[in-house]
Every structure is written in structure tokens, then in C-alpha cells.
C-alpha positions in Angstrom: 86.6 99.0 160.3 85.3 95.4 159.9 82.1 94.1 158.4 78.9 94.5 160.4 77.5 91.5 162.2 74.6 89.3 161.0 72.2 91.1 163.3 73.3 94.5 162.1 73.0 93.5 158.4 69.5 92.0 159.0 68.4 95.2 160.7 69.8 97.5 158.0 68.0 95.4 155.3 64.7 96.4 156.9 65.4 100.1 156.2 63.3 102.1 153.8 66.5 103.7 152.4 67.7 101.9 149.3 71.2 103.2 149.9 71.4 101.6 153.4 70.0 98.3 151.9 72.7 98.3 149.2 75.4 98.8 151.8 74.0 96.0 154.0 73.6 93.6 151.1 77.2 94.3 149.9 78.4 93.5 153.5 76.5 90.2 153.5 78.0 89.2 150.1 81.5 90.0 151.3 81.0 88.1 154.6 79.6 85.0 152.7 82.5 85.1 150.3 84.8 85.1 153.3 83.2 81.9 154.7 80.4 83.2 157.0 77.1 81.3 156.7 74.6 84.0 157.6 71.4 81.9 157.4 69.2 84.7 158.7 70.0 87.0 155.9 68.3 84.9 153.1 64.8 85.6 154.5 65.5 89.2 155.1 66.6 89.7 151.5 63.4 87.9 150.3 61.2 90.1 152.5 62.8 93.5 152.0 64.9 93.5 148.8 63.6 91.1 146.3 60.7 93.3 145.1 62.6 96.6 145.1 62.6 98.7 141.9 66.1 100.1 142.7 68.3 98.9 139.8 71.6 98.7 141.8 69.9 96.8 144.5 68.5 94.3 142.0 72.1 93.8 140.7 73.3 93.1 144.2 70.4 90.7 144.7 71.6 88.7 141.7 75.1 88.6 143.1 73.6 87.4 146.4 71.7 84.6 144.7 75.0 83.4 143.2 76.8 83.0 146.6 73.9 82.0 148.9 73.6 78.3 149.8 70.6 77.0 147.9 70.3 73.5 149.4 69.6 72.0 152.8 72.5 70.4 154.6 72.0 66.6 154.6 71.3 65.1 158.0 73.8 62.6 159.5 71.4 59.7 158.8 71.2 60.7 155.1 75.0 60.9 154.9 75.4 57.5 156.5 72.8 55.9 154.2 74.3 57.5 151.1 77.8 56.3 152.1 76.5 52.8 152.7 74.9 52.7 149.3 77.9 54.2 147.5 76.1 57.3 146.3 76.1 61.0 147.2 73.4 62.4 149.7 70.2 63.6 148.0 70.0 67.4 147.5 67.0 69.2 148.8 66.2 72.7 147.8 65.7 75.2 150.6 62.0 76.0 151.0 62.9 79.7 150.7 64.2 79.1 147.2 60.5 78.7 146.0 60.0 82.4 146.8 63.3 83.2 145.0 62.2 81.3 141.9 58.9 83.3 142.0 60.8 86.6 142.2 63.0 85.5 139.3 60.0 84.7 137.2 58.5 88.1 138.1 61.6 89.8 136.7 61.4 87.7 133.6 57.9 89.1 133.0 58.7 92.6 134.1 57.5 95.4 131.8 61.0 97.0 131.8 63.2 95.4 129.2 66.4 96.3 131.1 65.1 94.3 134.1 64.2 91.4 131.9 67.5 91.4 130.1 69.6 91.7 133.3 67.7 88.7 134.8 68.3 86.6 131.6 72.0 87.4 131.8 72.0 86.4 135.5 70.3 83.1 134.6 73.3 82.2 132.4 75.2 81.8 135.7 72.7 79.6 137.4 73.4 75.9 137.2 70.7 74.4 139.4 68.1 72.4 137.6 65.6 72.9 140.4 65.8 76.7 140.0 65.9 76.8 136.2 63.1 74.3 135.7 60.1 76.4 136.8 61.2 79.5 134.8 61.9 77.8 131.4 58.5 78.8 130.0 59.2 82.5 130.9 62.7 82.3 129.2 61.1 80.9 126.0 58.5 83.7 126.1 61.3 86.3 126.2 62.5 85.1 122.7 59.4 86.8 121.3 59.9 90.1 123.1 59.8 93.3 121.1 63.2 94.6 122.4 66.4 93.1 121.0 68.2 93.4 124.4 65.8 90.9 125.9 65.9 88.6 122.8 69.6 88.3 122.6 69.9 87.5 126.3 67.0 85.1 126.1 68.9 83.2 123.3 72.0 83.0 125.6 69.8 81.8 128.5 68.3 79.0 126.3 71.8 78.0 125.2 73.0 77.8 128.8 70.0 75.8 130.0 70.2 73.4 127.1 73.9 73.0 127.6 73.5 72.0 131.2 70.2 70.2 131.3 69.1 69.9 127.7 67.2 66.7 127.5 65.5 67.3 130.9 64.6 71.0 130.8 64.5 72.1 127.2 64.8 69.2 124.8 63.4 71.3 121.9 66.1 74.0 122.4 67.8 73.8 119.0 64.6 73.7 117.0 63.2 76.6 119.1 66.4 78.7 118.4 66.3 77.7 114.7 62.8 79.2 114.4 64.0 82.2 116.3 67.1 82.9 114.2 65.2 82.5 110.9 62.9 85.4 112.0 65.5 87.5 113.9 66.8 90.8 112.5 69.1 92.1 115.3 72.8 91.5 114.9 73.5 90.6 118.5 70.5 88.3 119.0 71.3 86.5 115.7 74.8 86.0 116.8 73.8 84.5 120.2 71.3 82.2 118.5 73.9 81.0 116.0 76.3 80.4 118.9 73.8 78.1 120.5 73.2 76.2 117.2 77.0 76.0 116.6 77.6 74.4 120.0 74.4 72.3 120.5 73.3 71.4 116.9 76.0 71.8 114.3 73.8 70.4 111.6 71.2 73.1 112.1 74.0 75.8 112.2 75.5 74.5 108.8 72.0 74.4 107.3 71.2 78.0 108.4 74.6 79.2 107.0 74.0 77.4 103.7 70.7 79.3 103.3 72.2 82.7 104.1 75.7 82.5 102.5 75.1 85.8 100.5 74.1 87.7 103.6 76.9 86.7 106.0 78.7 90.0 105.5 75.6 91.9 106.8 75.3 89.8 110.0 78.1 91.6 111.9 81.7 90.7 113.0 80.6 88.5 115.9 78.6 86.3 113.6 81.4 86.1 111.0 83.9 84.9 113.6 81.5 82.2 114.7 81.1 81.1 111.1 84.9 80.8 110.9 85.0 78.7 114.1 82.3 76.5 112.6 84.2 76.2 109.4 87.4 75.0 111.1 85.5 72.6 113.4 83.5 71.0 110.6 86.4 70.7 108.1 88.7 69.2 110.7 86.2 66.5 111.4 85.2 65.9 107.8 87.7 67.4 105.1 85.1 66.7 102.4 83.1 69.7 103.8 85.7 72.2 102.6 83.9 73.0 99.4 80.8 74.1 101.3 82.7 76.9 103.1 85.3 78.1 100.5 82.8 80.7 99.1 82.0 82.3 102.4 85.7 82.4 103.3 86.6 84.3 100.2 83.8 86.7 101.0 85.2 87.4 104.5 88.7 88.1 103.2 87.4 91.5 102.0 85.5 92.3 105.3 85.9 95.8 106.7 86.7 94.2 110.1 90.4 93.5 110.4 89.7 90.7 112.9 87.3 89.0 110.5 89.6 89.3 107.4 92.6 88.1 109.5 90.8 85.1 110.8 89.4 84.3 107.3 92.9 84.3 105.8 94.2 82.1 108.5 91.3 79.7 108.2 91.6 79.6 104.4 95.3 78.7 104.6 94.7 76.0 107.2 92.1 74.4 104.9 93.6 74.7 101.5 97.1 74.8 99.9 95.9 75.8 96.4 97.8 78.7 94.9 94.6 80.7 94.5 93.7 80.4 98.2 97.2 81.1 99.4 97.5 84.2 97.2 94.2 85.6 98.4 95.2 85.0 102.0 98.7 86.6 101.4 97.1 89.7 99.8 94.8 90.0 102.8 97.8 89.8 105.2 99.7 92.5 103.3 96.7 94.8 103.2 96.3 94.4 107.0 100.0 95.0 107.4 99.8 98.3 105.6 96.4 99.5 107.0 96.8 98.9 110.7 98.6 101.3 113.1 98.7 98.9 116.1 102.2 97.5 116.5 100.9 94.3 118.1 98.6 93.7 115.1 101.4 94.3 112.6 103.8 92.0 114.5 101.2 89.2 114.5 100.5 89.6 110.8 104.3 89.6 110.1 104.5 86.3 112.0 101.8 84.8 109.8 103.6 86.0 106.7 106.8 84.5 107.9 105.0 81.1 108.5 103.5 81.4 105.0 106.9 82.1 103.5 108.2 78.7 104.6 105.8 76.8 102.3 104.7 79.3 99.7 107.7 81.6 99.1 107.1 82.0 95.4 103.6 83.4 95.9 104.9 85.9 98.6 107.7 87.0 96.3 105.0 88.6 94.1 104.0 90.7 97.1 107.4 91.7 98.3 107.1 95.3 97.5 103.8 95.5 99.4 105.5 93.9 102.4 108.3 96.5 102.2 105.8 99.3 102.4 105.5 98.5 106.1 108.9 100.0 106.6 107.1 103.3 107.0 106.2 102.2 110.6 107.9 104.4 113.2 108.7 101.3 115.4 112.2 99.8 114.8 111.0 96.3 115.9 108.4 96.3 113.1 111.0 97.5 110.6 113.4 94.8 111.7 110.7 92.1 111.3 109.8 93.4 107.9 113.4 93.3 106.7 113.9 89.8 108.2 110.9 88.5 106.2 111.7 90.4 103.1 115.3 89.2 102.9 114.1 85.6 102.8 112.0 86.5 99.7 114.8 88.2 97.7 115.7 86.5 94.4 117.7 87.4 91.3 114.5 88.6 89.7 113.4 91.1 92.3 116.7 92.1 94.0 117.1 95.2 91.9 113.7 96.5 93.0 114.4 95.6 96.6 117.8 97.3 96.7 116.3 100.4 95.1 113.7 100.5 97.8 116.3 100.1 100.5 118.5 102.8 99.1 115.6 105.1 99.1 114.9 104.3 102.7 118.5 104.9 103.6 118.3 108.3 102.0 115.2 109.1 104.0 117.0 108.5 107.3 119.3 111.4 106.7 116.2 113.7 106.4 114.8 112.6 109.8 115.6 114.6 112.9 117.9 113.1 115.3 115.3 113.3 118.1 112.7 111.3 116.3 110.5 108.9 118.2 112.3 105.9 119.7 115.5 107.1 117.9 114.5 105.2 114.8 116.9 107.0 112.5 120.2 105.5 113.7 118.9 102.0 114.5 116.9 101.9 111.2 119.8 103.0 109.1 122.0 100.2 110.5 119.3 97.7 109.7 119.0 98.9 106.2 122.7 98.9 105.6 122.9 95.3 106.9 120.1 94.3 104.6 121.7 95.9 101.6 125.0 94.2 102.6 123.2 90.8 102.6 121.7 91.5 99.1 125.1 92.5 97.7 126.8 89.4 99.0 124.2 87.1 97.6 123.7 88.9 94.3 127.0 90.4 92.9 125.2 92.2 90.1 123.8 94.8 92.6 127.0 95.3 94.6 128.4 98.0 92.4 125.1 100.0 92.4 124.8 100.1 96.2 128.4 100.4 97.4 128.9 103.9 96.1 125.6 105.0 97.5 126.4 103.7 100.9 129.8 105.2 101.0 128.1 108.6 101.2 127.2 107.5 104.8 130.7 106.8 106.0 130.6 110.0 108.1 127.2 109.2 109.7 126.5 107.2 112.8 126.1 104.1 110.6 129.7 104.5 109.3 130.9 101.3 110.9 128.3 99.2 109.2 129.1 100.8 105.9 132.9 100.4 106.0 132.5 96.7 107.0 130.3 96.3 104.0 132.8 98.1 101.8 135.6 95.9 103.1 133.7 92.7 102.3 132.9 93.9 98.7 136.5 94.9 98.0 137.7 91.5 99.1 135.0 89.5 97.2 134.9 91.4 93.9 138.3 92.5 92.6 136.8 94.1 89.5 135.1 96.7 91.7 138.3 97.7 93.6 139.5 100.6 91.4 136.2 102.4 91.5 135.7 101.7 95.3 139.2 102.8 96.2 138.9 106.0 94.3 135.6 106.8 96.0 137.1 105.9 99.4 140.1 108.2 98.8 137.8 111.0 98.0 135.6 110.5 101.1 138.1 109.6 103.7 138.5 113.2 104.8 134.9 113.2 105.9 135.3 110.3 108.4 135.2 111.4 112.0 135.0 108.0 113.8 138.3 106.5 114.9 137.3 102.9 114.4 135.9 103.6 110.9 139.1 105.5 110.0 141.2 102.5 111.1 139.4 100.2 108.7 139.6 102.8 105.9 143.4 103.0 106.3 143.6 99.2 106.3 141.6 98.9 103.1 143.8 101.6 101.4 147.0 99.9 102.6 145.8 96.4 101.6 144.3 97.0 98.2 146.0 100.0 96.6 148.2 98.2 94.1 148.8 100.6 91.2 151.2 103.5 91.5 148.5 106.0 90.9 146.2 104.8 93.7 149.2 104.4 96.1 150.2 108.0 95.5 146.6 109.3 95.9 146.1 107.3 99.1 149.5 108.5 100.5 148.6 112.1 99.7 145.2 111.9 101.4 146.7 110.2 104.5 149.4 112.7 104.9 146.9 115.5 104.3 144.8 114.1 107.2 147.9 113.8 109.4 148.7 117.5 109.0 152.1 119.1 109.5 154.8 117.4 111.7 155.5 116.9 114.5 152.7 114.4 114.8 151.7 114.9 118.4 148.3 113.7 119.7 146.4 116.7 121.1 144.8 116.3 124.4 
């Protein structure tokens, strides 16, 4: 059940069967990750695996090069001398690594583009200057390869080498990549080259962007997201740079990619507080809110709109109806967040439209089946009634228009929310009492919930002041009681 021994692995690596070699090399990698040294395996891999054409075996070889020790252990004399001099012992590359470097170079010059590209990807994980140094010319040559898979991985390999050992191994890296990106037509290769310029030579990246502002939308989503990163980085360091990037930000707001348009809106707001910029970003947010079906995306966008509301509520008030369109989501959490944001944007100018929309939504809940997904109907209706209640309390002009509509739902599962709302309106607005009491007397026979009926009776007893309403209330109550004796039925 355990891993084979070093001798067994060495013997299996000599097999002519690629499957047996793969199994043996996997065992060697697992053993080395577990702390085993296995010094004999290195030469066996070089002799019997390194020149194989088997693709899975080549992948395993790359994993093996990552974990295998590449340097000789320092002697005791070297350790003592280094300790006396206050420095670390000198590193000496294993002699076998010369053969490994030669094999890596062969793969970089391989006629198969998959082999070349895979090797270039592997080299992005190699940090040793002594290994990378001899193969830098081959990496540079891959930038001119006919296949885009090789070119895009070559760009990343150049970036990696320059990042780690730039001035020593590849001092002309940024200029080389600048020539490469100016001639490149592949989306992935261009993006990787721009990533290198963005990190290693920001001035060249900004220069390339300035020359290609009109074509950024054609360069793909990955490139656009890098441009947004560059914009934020450059403008934080030097706010005077903002004017150079505003044009491209406005272009990206209308991108077909939701990720790009979202990031562009966020970047634009972080750089500018002008009404034009904020309005454009807000429109982008609302478009995303109504075009995406992913609940996580909608929740993130609503969070952004909520943050925007704190500083720019007047602009968002213009888009309130667009925000309310998101109430069509089947998820109650989304609807709750939409209502929370919308209620902060209600003013005397738009309250009538908002209440009309909410009343329409309440009416829709009665048409939905009781077994709808996530039981949205009941929860959603209560949220809507609470929102309408809030509007009526803040803006008395709409109280009369909504109270009669909501009283039709006294017999529904949201009856408690409705009757609490009715009680508050009757108390706050005496002028509305006669009409509300008449409506309540006419609908009390439809109430089936005990707690709702208790509040109905309390309202009638507390606010029926004229002889006519007292008589009507008494008649409806006695009618509901039925004939005496009044015995509670089991």
C-alpha cells in the first residue's frame, strides 16, 4: 500500500512502457514532497524520461524539476567559512542540471507548439538564475513563433525572468516586449505583453495605451481589466493623470463584458465626483442590475449603488424606477436589498411613482402560486407592505391612496402587517378615519387570523365616534359572533 522504494522507482524508470514510467515518476515526486531525498532518481530521469515524446510524462518531468534539489549541499568547511564572514554559503549548481538545462532548451526549440508552450509555462515557475540564464535566447526566439499559444506563454516567461533577474538576465525586456506588443494580433498574447509592461515599465504601458485608445474595446476583457488596474495605479500616484484615462473609462462602461463595465464604473467613481461621471457609472450599475441573473452579482451591484447613494443621492433618484425593476428577481434577499436602497431614495417628487410600483407588485403576489420558489410570495408581500407603510408615514399625501388598496389583503398571510399599518394611519391622520373605518367594517368579515381580528376590533372600539359608525361596527361584530350562547367550539 505504501510508495515503492528508491531502487524500485529507479528500476521502473528504465522500462520501455511509458505508463510504468509515469507511475514511477509520480511515486518519486510524492516521496520527495514527503521529505525523501532520493538522489539516485535524478540521473535516472535524465537518462530515461527527459527525451520522451509522451506528453503526460513530460508534464510529470516538469513537476519533478520543481521539487528536485538543484544545488549541491555546502561542505562543512564552506559553512564555517561563510559563518565567519557573516554571509550565506555559496550555491553550486548540481552538474546534472547542465543536462536538464539542455533538455529544457530542446523543448523550447521543439517543432510541436504544445511542447514549446508547456515548457514556457513551466519556466514561469523557475526562479533559479543559473537555470534561466542559458535559455533566455530561446525564450526570446519564441516571441516570434508562428503560433499564438507559444507567443503568449513566451511573453509571460519574459515577464517572469525580468521580474526576478531583470538587469542581469534580460535588461532589454521591456523594450523587447514593447516591439512584440506593437506587432501582436492575438488577444491573449497582447494581454500578457501588456501585463509585463504594466508591472515592469509603466511608462511604456501608458504610451502604448495612448496610441491605441480607440482599439481598446477590441483587445478583449483581460486587456481591458489590466487597463483599469493601470488607470487606478497611475491616478493614485499622480491625480493629474486622470484626464488621460477618462475617455477610455467612458468607452468601457458600454462594454459587453459585465466584469469590464462594472470595474470601469467603480474606477470612474473612485477617480471623479463630477455629476456626469457619477451618472454614467450609476446608469451602468442599474443596467448590470437588470441584465444579470446571478444573485451574487446583483447583490454586489446593489452594495455599490448603496455606497453611491450616500454621496450622490440626487443622481440616483433619477434612476429609482430602474432600480425597482430588479424586484422581478425570484430571490427574496435581492428584493429586500432593492427595497432597502430604494426607500432611501424616495422623495416627495417620486413617492407617487414608487407607491404605484409597490402597489402593482403587491397585486402580483396574489397571482403567484403558494409553492413558488423559496416561498417568495409571503415574504415578499410583507416586505412590500412594510415599504409602503414607510412611504405613507413619511409622505401623508400618499397615505389615502395606499391604505384602501392594502386593506384588501387583510385576509391574506400578510394581514398582520396590513392591520398594523392601518392602525398607524388611523392614529396619525384623523381626516382619513371615516373612510378607513367604513372600509374596515366592510372587510372585517373576511379576516380569519385571530391576532388580526383583535387589532381590527380594537380600532373599531377606539375610533368609531359617530352614532352611525358605532351602530355599523356593533352590527358587524354581533354578526360575526353569531347567535347566543357564545360558546367557544373545540
